[in-house]
C-alpha positions, 0 to 999 in steps of 0.5 A: 500500499502507498501512503501520502503524508502531507501537511493537510491530509494523510493516508493512502493512495494506491495498492497493488498485490506484490508477484511471487518473488515479492515484487511491486511498484506504484507509478504516482504524481508526487506532491513536493509537500508530501512525502510517501511510505510504502508498506506490507500487512502481515499477521495483522501488522503493517510494516513500513518503509523509510520515505521513498524518492519522490525524485522523477529522475532518480526512481526509487527501485530499492524499497525493501519491506521486511515482515515478521511472523509473531509470538508473545515470547519473543524475547524483547530487553531494555537495552538502555534506559535515561532518566532525568529528574529536575529539582522540586518546583513550589510544591516540591514536586518533581519531574520525571522524563524517562527515555527506554530503548527497547531491543527485538533481537529476533525474528519475531514480532512481540505481540501480547497473549490476550488482550488481558495482558501486554506485550511487555511491562516494564518497572517504573521507581516506585512511589511516583505518580502519573504519566504522559507519554512523549516522543516515542515508536509506539502509539500513545494509546497503547502505552498505560500505567498499572501501578509501578509498572509500565504496560505496553500493548503495541507489537514490538517488531525486530530492532530497536524502538524508543519509548519516551514517558513523563511522570512526576515523584510527589513531594516529599520523597526522599528516595526512589527505587527503579528496579532493574530486571536484567544483566547489561542495560545502560543506564544514565540518571541525571539530576539536576539538584546538587545534593541528590545521589545515584547508588546500586546495580553498577552505578558510577558518578560520571560528569555533569552536563549543562542542559537548556541553561541548567546543570545536572549531575550524570550517574552512568553504569552498565548493570551486572545483575538483576538489582535496584538503582537507588536515587536519594533526594534533598528534602529541602525543595527549590523554587524552579519554573522548569518545564519538563517537556523541553527535555524530550528535545535536549535528550539527544545530546544526553544520549551523544554525551552519553555515548551509548545511542547510535543514531546509525541504527535508526536504519534498522527499523522496520514498523514506523506507525502512520499518522504520528509526526514522530515517526515521520521524522524519524522516517526522513533522518534515516533515509536522508541523514549522511547523505547531503553529497548524493542527493540532489539540492532540490530534494535535500532542501525538500527533505530539510523544509519537511523535517522543519515543518515536521518539527514545528508541528510537533512543538505546537502540538506539545505546547497546546497540550500542556496549555490544556493541562 
């Protein structure tokens, strides 16, 4: 199926059945303000290609879509976790931004066993509250909180997926404990308050980072075994006009400094959710980042324009969401 994603309209344009060798083709007149994806459905799950070329002089003849069988037992692990905790606000509540990188190294898509169970669940720091899904590669509707667990009902295809969530640390909490379920997880914890400390599960103080003019102290480590990460918080609240959502757009810098997240691995992504601005940006980057010299100037400029427009749309959406709350 051929999909168009434009500023004012999104949806399928055409469909065709592949031949016995898996080959297919579409002919269409591209809109310069839109970009196009190709998808295939297998076992009830839609798998998407990166954006296809819209340059008539360079038709995209190398589009490849990989689909997978499904299993409720396919192994999905946490490859990395990056937790940012801001200083306390006027009411003593702290904000937490949690970026989780999931990895499915097998050849089957992880799915739920039934409608009562998630495809995967992850621990959240005990005693925290609330949940807001940020920039993620799974739909917000498939993520919810149940007690101190993060429940994900979306299918997890082979490869890597990112999930960003925000929640709150209630006033009066002096200690947070984050259970670690496996070994070899790369962990970053960034704390804004100078009196805060991190211990356990292979964690050690690394350095300090400045994010949007604010200083954070970073602890990092690779978990040697299942255990608990303990975060000690100072008891005196600070007054701060801090907008946690802005940190979502700074996480790339954090991960670059940490040296654990590699943008090149985006090329391995398989499932991009249609209609998602964030996934659309990721799809564009997967196709064009690092390829300016081999891309015609007009096509490169079109990429920059589309990315800027999508980012502006995302920022407007986030601003409207904060205003509504």
